[in-house]
PyMOL CGO cylinders between C-alpha atoms (Angstrom):
from pymol import cmd
from pymol.cgo import CYLINDER

trace = [
    CYLINDER, -0.02, -0.32, 0.55, 1.48, 3.45, -1.28, 0.3, 1, 1, 1, 1, 1, 1,
    CYLINDER, 1.48, 3.45, -1.28, 0.18, 6.85, 0.71, 0.3, 1, 1, 1, 1, 1, 1,
    CYLINDER, 0.18, 6.85, 0.71, 1.93, 9.46, 1.23, 0.3, 1, 1, 1, 1, 1, 1,
    CYLINDER, 1.93, 9.46, 1.23, 0.23, 9.99, 4.60, 0.3, 1, 1, 1, 1, 1, 1,
    CYLINDER, 0.23, 9.99, 4.60, -0.01, 7.83, 7.24, 0.3, 1, 1, 1, 1, 1, 1,
    CYLINDER, -0.01, 7.83, 7.24, -1.96, 8.21, 11.06, 0.3, 1, 1, 1, 1, 1, 1,
    CYLINDER, -1.96, 8.21, 11.06, -0.91, 5.78, 13.43, 0.3, 1, 1, 1, 1, 1, 1,
    CYLINDER, -0.91, 5.78, 13.43, -4.21, 4.22, 13.29, 0.3, 1, 1, 1, 1, 1, 1,
    CYLINDER, -4.21, 4.22, 13.29, -3.16, 3.35, 9.88, 0.3, 1, 1, 1, 1, 1, 1,
    CYLINDER, -3.16, 3.35, 9.88, 0.35, 2.06, 10.39, 0.3, 1, 1, 1, 1, 1, 1,
    CYLINDER, 0.35, 2.06, 10.39, -0.85, -0.28, 13.12, 0.3, 1, 1, 1, 1, 1, 1,
    CYLINDER, -0.85, -0.28, 13.12, -3.51, -1.57, 10.53, 0.3, 1, 1, 1, 1, 1, 1,
    CYLINDER, -3.51, -1.57, 10.53, -1.78, -1.88, 8.04, 0.3, 1, 1, 1, 1, 1, 1,
    CYLINDER, -1.78, -1.88, 8.04, 1.29, -4.23, 10.66, 0.3, 1, 1, 1, 1, 1, 1,
    CYLINDER, 1.29, -4.23, 10.66, -1.81, -6.47, 11.70, 0.3, 1, 1, 1, 1, 1, 1,
    CYLINDER, -1.81, -6.47, 11.70, -2.31, -6.80, 8.22, 0.3, 1, 1, 1, 1, 1, 1,
    CYLINDER, -2.31, -6.80, 8.22, 0.83, -7.98, 7.17, 0.3, 1, 1, 1, 1, 1, 1,
    CYLINDER, 0.83, -7.98, 7.17, 2.35, -9.86, 10.18, 0.3, 1, 1, 1, 1, 1, 1,
    CYLINDER, 2.35, -9.86, 10.18, -0.85, -10.57, 12.22, 0.3, 1, 1, 1, 1, 1, 1,
    CYLINDER, -0.85, -10.57, 12.22, 0.14, -9.04, 14.65, 0.3, 1, 1, 1, 1, 1, 1,
    CYLINDER, 0.14, -9.04, 14.65, -2.17, -6.52, 16.44, 0.3, 1, 1, 1, 1, 1, 1,
    CYLINDER, -2.17, -6.52, 16.44, -1.07, -3.56, 17.98, 0.3, 1, 1, 1, 1, 1, 1,
    CYLINDER, -1.07, -3.56, 17.98, -2.96, -0.46, 18.83, 0.3, 1, 1, 1, 1, 1, 1,
    CYLINDER, -2.96, -0.46, 18.83, -2.29, 2.97, 18.11, 0.3, 1, 1, 1, 1, 1, 1,
    CYLINDER, -2.29, 2.97, 18.11, -1.10, 4.69, 21.34, 0.3, 1, 1, 1, 1, 1, 1,
    CYLINDER, -1.10, 4.69, 21.34, 1.73, 1.87, 20.79, 0.3, 1, 1, 1, 1, 1, 1,
    CYLINDER, 1.73, 1.87, 20.79, 2.32, 2.56, 17.35, 0.3, 1, 1, 1, 1, 1, 1,
    CYLINDER, 2.32, 2.56, 17.35, 2.76, 6.77, 18.85, 0.3, 1, 1, 1, 1, 1, 1,
    CYLINDER, 2.76, 6.77, 18.85, 4.83, 5.35, 20.95, 0.3, 1, 1, 1, 1, 1, 1,
    CYLINDER, 4.83, 5.35, 20.95, 7.13, 3.31, 18.75, 0.3, 1, 1, 1, 1, 1, 1,
    CYLINDER, 7.13, 3.31, 18.75, 7.04, 5.70, 16.35, 0.3, 1, 1, 1, 1, 1, 1,
    CYLINDER, 7.04, 5.70, 16.35, 8.36, 8.62, 18.01, 0.3, 1, 1, 1, 1, 1, 1,
    CYLINDER, 8.36, 8.62, 18.01, 10.65, 5.74, 19.81, 0.3, 1, 1, 1, 1, 1, 1,
    CYLINDER, 10.65, 5.74, 19.81, 12.63, 4.89, 16.91, 0.3, 1, 1, 1, 1, 1, 1,
    CYLINDER, 12.63, 4.89, 16.91, 12.38, 8.85, 14.97, 0.3, 1, 1, 1, 1, 1, 1,
    CYLINDER, 12.38, 8.85, 14.97, 9.85, 7.17, 12.48, 0.3, 1, 1, 1, 1, 1, 1,
    CYLINDER, 9.85, 7.17, 12.48, 7.75, 10.21, 11.39, 0.3, 1, 1, 1, 1, 1, 1,
    CYLINDER, 7.75, 10.21, 11.39, 4.40, 8.03, 10.32, 0.3, 1, 1, 1, 1, 1, 1,
    CYLINDER, 4.40, 8.03, 10.32, 4.09, 11.63, 7.47, 0.3, 1, 1, 1, 1, 1, 1,
    CYLINDER, 4.09, 11.63, 7.47, 5.41, 13.08, 4.87, 0.3, 1, 1, 1, 1, 1, 1,
    CYLINDER, 5.41, 13.08, 4.87, 4.92, 17.38, 4.65, 0.3, 1, 1, 1, 1, 1, 1,
    CYLINDER, 4.92, 17.38, 4.65, 2.65, 18.57, 1.18, 0.3, 1, 1, 1, 1, 1, 1,
    CYLINDER, 2.65, 18.57, 1.18, 4.51, 20.89, 1.27, 0.3, 1, 1, 1, 1, 1, 1,
    CYLINDER, 4.51, 20.89, 1.27, 7.70, 20.67, -1.14, 0.3, 1, 1, 1, 1, 1, 1,
    CYLINDER, 7.70, 20.67, -1.14, 9.64, 23.39, -1.58, 0.3, 1, 1, 1, 1, 1, 1,
    CYLINDER, 9.64, 23.39, -1.58, 12.39, 22.05, -4.39, 0.3, 1, 1, 1, 1, 1, 1,
    CYLINDER, 12.39, 22.05, -4.39, 9.11, 21.45, -6.79, 0.3, 1, 1, 1, 1, 1, 1,
    CYLINDER, 9.11, 21.45, -6.79, 8.85, 25.09, -6.76, 0.3, 1, 1, 1, 1, 1, 1,
    CYLINDER, 8.85, 25.09, -6.76, 9.55, 27.66, -9.82, 0.3, 1, 1, 1, 1, 1, 1,
    CYLINDER, 9.55, 27.66, -9.82, 13.82, 28.02, -9.01, 0.3, 1, 1, 1, 1, 1, 1,
    CYLINDER, 13.82, 28.02, -9.01, 12.87, 31.95, -9.98, 0.3, 1, 1, 1, 1, 1, 1,
    CYLINDER, 12.87, 31.95, -9.98, 10.60, 32.81, -7.94, 0.3, 1, 1, 1, 1, 1, 1,
    CYLINDER, 10.60, 32.81, -7.94, 12.36, 30.80, -4.86, 0.3, 1, 1, 1, 1, 1, 1,
    CYLINDER, 12.36, 30.80, -4.86, 15.17, 33.30, -5.93, 0.3, 1, 1, 1, 1, 1, 1,
    CYLINDER, 15.17, 33.30, -5.93, 12.84, 36.31, -5.52, 0.3, 1, 1, 1, 1, 1, 1,
    CYLINDER, 12.84, 36.31, -5.52, 11.87, 35.24, -2.15, 0.3, 1, 1, 1, 1, 1, 1,
    CYLINDER, 11.87, 35.24, -2.15, 15.24, 34.10, -1.18, 0.3, 1, 1, 1, 1, 1, 1,
    CYLINDER, 15.24, 34.10, -1.18, 16.57, 37.88, -1.58, 0.3, 1, 1, 1, 1, 1, 1,
    CYLINDER, 16.57, 37.88, -1.58, 13.88, 39.81, -0.74, 0.3, 1, 1, 1, 1, 1, 1,
    CYLINDER, 13.88, 39.81, -0.74, 14.08, 37.53, 3.00, 0.3, 1, 1, 1, 1, 1, 1,
    CYLINDER, 14.08, 37.53, 3.00, 17.67, 39.38, 2.77, 0.3, 1, 1, 1, 1, 1, 1,
    CYLINDER, 17.67, 39.38, 2.77, 16.87, 42.95, 2.16, 0.3, 1, 1, 1, 1, 1, 1,
    CYLINDER, 16.87, 42.95, 2.16, 14.45, 43.25, 4.35, 0.3, 1, 1, 1, 1, 1, 1,
    CYLINDER, 14.45, 43.25, 4.35, 16.82, 40.74, 7.08, 0.3, 1, 1, 1, 1, 1, 1,
    CYLINDER, 16.82, 40.74, 7.08, 20.11, 42.88, 5.99, 0.3, 1, 1, 1, 1, 1, 1,
    CYLINDER, 20.11, 42.88, 5.99, 21.07, 45.92, 8.61, 0.3, 1, 1, 1, 1, 1, 1,
    CYLINDER, 21.07, 45.92, 8.61, 20.35, 49.41, 7.37, 0.3, 1, 1, 1, 1, 1, 1,
    CYLINDER, 20.35, 49.41, 7.37, 23.28, 51.92, 8.11, 0.3, 1, 1, 1, 1, 1, 1,
    CYLINDER, 23.28, 51.92, 8.11, 22.12, 55.25, 9.42, 0.3, 1, 1, 1, 1, 1, 1,
    CYLINDER, 22.12, 55.25, 9.42, 25.10, 57.46, 9.01, 0.3, 1, 1, 1, 1, 1, 1,
]
cmd.load_cgo(trace, "trace")
């Protein structure tokens, strides 16, 4: 089963179908946190954006964060 976003409940159900071992949602959540497993992926993908817009946004951000010399 290919999924972009998992929940602890769906992950536990998938584990049961694969192994026959029942695992509760809370236990699956504890396991995931303990082992650093993130059962979802962010839907926002910065790398898929338009490179020209990324560069323009970087320049605008740099202009806003660069201190101005008041001499």
